[in-house]
OpenMM code with the backbone's topology and positions (N, CA, C; nanometers):
from openmm import Vec3, app, unit

residues = "MET LYS PRO ILE GLY TYR TYR VAL ASP THR LYS ILE PRO VAL VAL GLY GLU ILE GLU GLN SER PHE GLY SER CYS LEU GLN GLY LEU THR LYS GLU GLN LYS ILE TYR LEU VAL PHE ASN LEU ALA GLY ASN LEU GLU ASP SER PHE PRO TYR VAL HIS PRO ALA ASN ILE GLU GLU LEU CYS SER LYS ILE ASN LYS GLU ILE SER GLU GLU SER ASP ALA ILE GLY LEU MET LYS ALA LEU VAL ASN SER LEU".split()
positions = [
    Vec3(0.0837, -0.1169, -0.0014),
    Vec3(-0.0010, -0.0002, -0.0004),
    Vec3(0.0909, 0.1257, -0.0019),
    Vec3(0.0592, 0.2172, -0.0863),
    Vec3(0.1376, 0.3410, -0.0976),
    Vec3(0.0747, 0.4503, -0.0090),
    Vec3(0.1562, 0.5384, 0.0389),
    Vec3(0.1001, 0.6487, 0.1256),
    Vec3(0.0226, 0.7513, 0.0375),
    Vec3(-0.0618, 0.8250, 0.1045),
    Vec3(-0.1461, 0.9188, 0.0378),
    Vec3(-0.0630, 1.0188, -0.0415),
    Vec3(0.0561, 1.0555, 0.0081),
    Vec3(0.1424, 1.1500, -0.0594),
    Vec3(0.1941, 1.1032, -0.1958),
    Vec3(0.1865, 0.9717, -0.2210),
    Vec3(0.2229, 0.9175, -0.3513),
    Vec3(0.1210, 0.9614, -0.4573),
    Vec3(-0.0037, 0.9768, -0.4157),
    Vec3(-0.1129, 1.0049, -0.5073),
    Vec3(-0.1493, 1.1520, -0.5183),
    Vec3(-0.1353, 1.2246, -0.4071),
    Vec3(-0.1836, 1.3630, -0.4030),
    Vec3(-0.0935, 1.4443, -0.3114),
    Vec3(-0.0759, 1.5688, -0.3392),
    Vec3(0.0136, 1.6570, -0.2655),
    Vec3(-0.0412, 1.6771, -0.1247),
    Vec3(0.0360, 1.6360, -0.0251),
    Vec3(-0.0061, 1.6500, 0.1161),
    Vec3(0.0067, 1.7950, 0.1639),
    Vec3(0.0567, 1.8845, 0.0824),
    Vec3(0.0591, 2.0272, 0.1149),
    Vec3(-0.0797, 2.0920, 0.0986),
    Vec3(-0.1667, 2.0229, 0.0285),
    Vec3(-0.3072, 2.0699, 0.0170),
    Vec3(-0.3624, 2.0577, 0.1570),
    Vec3(-0.4148, 2.1641, 0.2162),
    Vec3(-0.4526, 2.1576, 0.3565),
    Vec3(-0.5391, 2.0405, 0.3974),
    Vec3(-0.6450, 2.0163, 0.3231),
    Vec3(-0.7343, 1.9034, 0.3630),
    Vec3(-0.6627, 1.7681, 0.3501),
    Vec3(-0.5770, 1.7547, 0.2515),
    Vec3(-0.5059, 1.6273, 0.2371),
    Vec3(-0.4045, 1.6084, 0.3518),
    Vec3(-0.3368, 1.7141, 0.3880),
    Vec3(-0.2476, 1.7090, 0.5066),
    Vec3(-0.3260, 1.6735, 0.6331),
    Vec3(-0.4424, 1.7289, 0.6457),
    Vec3(-0.5321, 1.7018, 0.7609),
    Vec3(-0.5686, 1.5548, 0.7611),
    Vec3(-0.6057, 1.5040, 0.6446),
    Vec3(-0.6412, 1.3602, 0.6333),
    Vec3(-0.5228, 1.2736, 0.6747),
    Vec3(-0.4075, 1.3049, 0.6269),
    Vec3(-0.2869, 1.2265, 0.6580),
    Vec3(-0.2607, 1.2324, 0.8097),
    Vec3(-0.2715, 1.3525, 0.8695),
    Vec3(-0.2488, 1.3663, 1.0130),
    Vec3(-0.3476, 1.2902, 1.0940),
    Vec3(-0.4756, 1.2987, 1.0527),
    Vec3(-0.5842, 1.2354, 1.1310),
    Vec3(-0.5966, 1.0857, 1.1114),
    Vec3(-0.5679, 1.0353, 0.9917),
    Vec3(-0.5954, 0.8960, 0.9609),
    Vec3(-0.4734, 0.8143, 0.9204),
    Vec3(-0.3559, 0.8751, 0.9208),
    Vec3(-0.2307, 0.8027, 0.8876),
    Vec3(-0.1959, 0.8162, 0.7408),
    Vec3(-0.0722, 0.7973, 0.7129),
    Vec3(-0.0193, 0.8173, 0.5755),
    Vec3(-0.0775, 0.7170, 0.4763),
    Vec3(-0.1190, 0.5995, 0.5265),
    Vec3(-0.1803, 0.4983, 0.4368),
    Vec3(-0.3301, 0.4861, 0.4658),
    Vec3(-0.3876, 0.5880, 0.5274),
    Vec3(-0.5314, 0.5962, 0.5570),
    Vec3(-0.5784, 0.4804, 0.6454),
    Vec3(-0.4916, 0.4243, 0.7225),
    Vec3(-0.5238, 0.3119, 0.8088),
    Vec3(-0.6227, 0.3449, 0.9187),
    Vec3(-0.6413, 0.4699, 0.9493),
    Vec3(-0.7394, 0.5137, 1.0510),
    Vec3(-0.8815, 0.5293, 1.0022),
    Vec3(-0.9022, 0.5065, 0.8729),
    Vec3(-1.0380, 0.5134, 0.8164),
    Vec3(-1.0893, 0.3740, 0.8028),
    Vec3(-1.2201, 0.3540, 0.8291),
    Vec3(-1.2805, 0.2251, 0.8049),
    Vec3(-1.3062, 0.2104, 0.6554),
    Vec3(-1.3304, 0.0841, 0.6161),
    Vec3(-1.3630, 0.0569, 0.4759),
    Vec3(-1.4874, 0.1356, 0.4340),
    Vec3(-1.5867, 0.1424, 0.5230),
    Vec3(-1.7080, 0.2162, 0.4910),
    Vec3(-1.6821, 0.3642, 0.4707),
    Vec3(-1.5971, 0.4212, 0.5550),
    Vec3(-1.5615, 0.5637, 0.5428),
    Vec3(-1.4867, 0.5878, 0.4115),
    Vec3(-1.3962, 0.4989, 0.3758),
    Vec3(-1.3249, 0.5140, 0.2465),
    Vec3(-1.4189, 0.5083, 0.1286),
    Vec3(-1.5153, 0.4140, 0.1286),
    Vec3(-1.6108, 0.4013, 0.0255),
    Vec3(-1.6983, 0.5262, 0.0119),
    Vec3(-1.7404, 0.5793, 0.1261),
    Vec3(-1.8188, 0.7011, 0.1284),
    Vec3(-1.7406, 0.8176, 0.0668),
    Vec3(-1.6150, 0.8318, 0.1018),
    Vec3(-1.5312, 0.9363, 0.0475),
    Vec3(-1.5147, 0.9203, -0.1017),
    Vec3(-1.4930, 0.7976, -0.1510),
    Vec3(-1.4782, 0.7742, -0.2937),
    Vec3(-1.6086, 0.8146, -0.3639),
    Vec3(-1.7207, 0.7736, -0.3053),
    Vec3(-1.8544, 0.8065, -0.3643),
    Vec3(-1.8716, 0.9623, -0.3736),
    Vec3(-1.8319, 1.0325, -0.2669),
    Vec3(-1.8444, 1.1741, -0.2633),
    Vec3(-1.7553, 1.2418, -0.3674),
    Vec3(-1.6313, 1.1979, -0.3763),
    Vec3(-1.5375, 1.2551, -0.4726),
    Vec3(-1.5835, 1.2296, -0.6149),
    Vec3(-1.6285, 1.1054, -0.6412),
    Vec3(-1.6746, 1.0722, -0.7763),
    Vec3(-1.7949, 1.1554, -0.8141),
    Vec3(-1.8869, 1.1746, -0.7182),
    Vec3(-2.0061, 1.2573, -0.7430),
    Vec3(-1.9641, 1.4034, -0.7760),
    Vec3(-1.8656, 1.4531, -0.7084),
    Vec3(-1.8185, 1.5895, -0.7378),
    Vec3(-1.7535, 1.6002, -0.8749),
    Vec3(-1.6909, 1.4933, -0.9269),
    Vec3(-1.6283, 1.4976, -1.0552),
    Vec3(-1.7261, 1.4762, -1.1695),
    Vec3(-1.8427, 1.4258, -1.1386),
    Vec3(-1.9400, 1.3969, -1.2410),
    Vec3(-1.9722, 1.5183, -1.3294),
    Vec3(-1.9766, 1.6371, -1.2711),
    Vec3(-2.0050, 1.7573, -1.3487),
    Vec3(-1.8939, 1.7917, -1.4449),
    Vec3(-1.7723, 1.7440, -1.4183),
    Vec3(-1.6598, 1.7721, -1.5068),
    Vec3(-1.6669, 1.6942, -1.6408),
    Vec3(-1.7517, 1.5935, -1.6427),
    Vec3(-1.7595, 1.5062, -1.7646),
    Vec3(-1.9057, 1.4910, -1.8043),
    Vec3(-1.9628, 1.5965, -1.8583),
    Vec3(-2.1085, 1.5921, -1.8869),
    Vec3(-2.1457, 1.4931, -2.0001),
    Vec3(-2.0553, 1.4607, -2.0882),
    Vec3(-2.0896, 1.3744, -2.1983),
    Vec3(-1.9960, 1.2525, -2.1948),
    Vec3(-2.0493, 1.1404, -2.1475),
    Vec3(-1.9691, 1.0183, -2.1346),
    Vec3(-2.0382, 0.9020, -2.2020),
    Vec3(-2.1066, 0.9301, -2.3132),
    Vec3(-2.1859, 0.8261, -2.3789),
    Vec3(-2.2744, 0.7565, -2.2788),
    Vec3(-2.3705, 0.8316, -2.2225),
    Vec3(-2.4540, 0.7789, -2.1122),
    Vec3(-2.5220, 0.6480, -2.1406),
    Vec3(-2.5697, 0.6228, -2.2644),
    Vec3(-2.6416, 0.5017, -2.2912),
    Vec3(-2.5535, 0.3791, -2.2675),
    Vec3(-2.4300, 0.3827, -2.3189),
    Vec3(-2.3400, 0.2714, -2.3021),
    Vec3(-2.3029, 0.2501, -2.1536),
    Vec3(-2.2755, 0.3584, -2.0861),
    Vec3(-2.2333, 0.3527, -1.9453),
    Vec3(-2.3519, 0.3108, -1.8581),
    Vec3(-2.4726, 0.3603, -1.8861),
    Vec3(-2.5910, 0.3248, -1.8098),
    Vec3(-2.6198, 0.1757, -1.8221),
    Vec3(-2.6051, 0.1252, -1.9434),
    Vec3(-2.6247, -0.0204, -1.9655),
    Vec3(-2.5237, -0.1058, -1.8869),
    Vec3(-2.3996, -0.0575, -1.8904),
    Vec3(-2.2944, -0.1249, -1.8167),
    Vec3(-2.3221, -0.1167, -1.6675),
    Vec3(-2.3630, -0.0035, -1.6171),
    Vec3(-2.3961, 0.0091, -1.4757),
    Vec3(-2.5091, -0.0847, -1.4378),
    Vec3(-2.6069, -0.0981, -1.5220),
    Vec3(-2.7186, -0.1875, -1.4941),
    Vec3(-2.6676, -0.3316, -1.4825),
    Vec3(-2.5821, -0.3740, -1.5744),
    Vec3(-2.5284, -0.5089, -1.5704),
    Vec3(-2.4441, -0.5310, -1.4462),
    Vec3(-2.3647, -0.4333, -1.4122),
    Vec3(-2.2803, -0.4417, -1.2902),
    Vec3(-2.3677, -0.4579, -1.1683),
    Vec3(-2.4758, -0.3791, -1.1576),
    Vec3(-2.5667, -0.3838, -1.0438),
    Vec3(-2.6374, -0.5203, -1.0339),
    Vec3(-2.6664, -0.5813, -1.1470),
    Vec3(-2.7335, -0.7128, -1.1474),
    Vec3(-2.6374, -0.8257, -1.1162),
    Vec3(-2.5127, -0.8163, -1.1672),
    Vec3(-2.4237, -0.9327, -1.1611),
    Vec3(-2.3193, -0.9272, -1.0516),
    Vec3(-2.2940, -0.8122, -0.9927),
    Vec3(-2.1958, -0.8019, -0.8870),
    Vec3(-2.2676, -0.7750, -0.7545),
    Vec3(-2.2822, -0.8796, -0.6750),
    Vec3(-2.3548, -0.8709, -0.5512),
    Vec3(-2.2647, -0.8790, -0.4291),
    Vec3(-2.1467, -0.9343, -0.4432),
    Vec3(-2.0539, -0.9493, -0.3307),
    Vec3(-1.9764, -0.8189, -0.3097),
    Vec3(-1.9724, -0.7740, -0.1835),
    Vec3(-1.9031, -0.6494, -0.1490),
    Vec3(-1.7574, -0.6538, -0.1958),
    Vec3(-1.6924, -0.7666, -0.1768),
    Vec3(-1.5496, -0.7763, -0.2156),
    Vec3(-1.5332, -0.7618, -0.3683),
    Vec3(-1.6245, -0.8135, -0.4450),
    Vec3(-1.6163, -0.7990, -0.5882),
    Vec3(-1.6398, -0.6539, -0.6312),
    Vec3(-1.7327, -0.5855, -0.5667),
    Vec3(-1.7606, -0.4442, -0.5982),
    Vec3(-1.6376, -0.3603, -0.5640),
    Vec3(-1.5798, -0.3878, -0.4479),
    Vec3(-1.4583, -0.3105, -0.4076),
    Vec3(-1.3444, -0.3415, -0.5020),
    Vec3(-1.3305, -0.4677, -0.5417),
    Vec3(-1.2249, -0.5052, -0.6385),
    Vec3(-1.2420, -0.4283, -0.7737),
    Vec3(-1.3628, -0.4177, -0.8194),
    Vec3(-1.3874, -0.3424, -0.9419),
    Vec3(-1.3577, -0.1980, -0.9226),
    Vec3(-1.3952, -0.1406, -0.8085),
    Vec3(-1.3625, 0.0002, -0.7807),
    Vec3(-1.2128, 0.0214, -0.7821),
    Vec3(-1.1376, -0.0680, -0.7195),
    Vec3(-0.9920, -0.0582, -0.7163),
    Vec3(-0.9349, -0.0634, -0.8566),
    Vec3(-0.9852, -0.1547, -0.9374),
    Vec3(-0.9377, -0.1645, -1.0761),
    Vec3(-0.9641, -0.0360, -1.1563),
    Vec3(-1.0828, 0.0187, -1.1369),
    Vec3(-1.1184, 0.1419, -1.2092),
    Vec3(-1.0328, 0.2593, -1.1605),
    Vec3(-1.0215, 0.2767, -1.0324),
    Vec3(-0.9477, 0.3887, -0.9743),
    Vec3(-0.7995, 0.3773, -1.0141),
    Vec3(-0.7438, 0.2583, -1.0019),
    Vec3(-0.6024, 0.2415, -1.0383),
    Vec3(-0.5706, 0.2563, -1.1862),
    Vec3(-0.6770, 0.2518, -1.2700),
    Vec3(-0.6570, 0.2695, -1.4138),
    Vec3(-0.6613, 0.4155, -1.4543),
    Vec3(-0.6965, 0.5059, -1.3640),
    Vec3(-0.7099, 0.6454, -1.3992),
    Vec3(-0.5744, 0.7121, -1.4184),
] * unit.nanometer
topology = app.Topology()
chain = topology.addChain("A")
for resn in residues:
    res = topology.addResidue(resn, chain)
    for name in ("N", "CA", "C"):
        topology.addAtom(name, app.Element.getBySymbol(name[0]), res)
């Protein structure tokens, strides 16, 4: 696991605060808290990409929702997507 500073500048005040409060590898956050933060950040980015071929993505989202029911599989897919950015 890489520290938060590998991904984002810890000189950004809120990032430095996160590092101080929850550790350099975010070990002080629960899995649920991390997922909530990812959800929040992704929601904030949504406005940056208004045209993402919604029909194709919506169809894919529907398939994912139907076929991925295990929490570990959903988290694995999130990791794969985030690490591909």
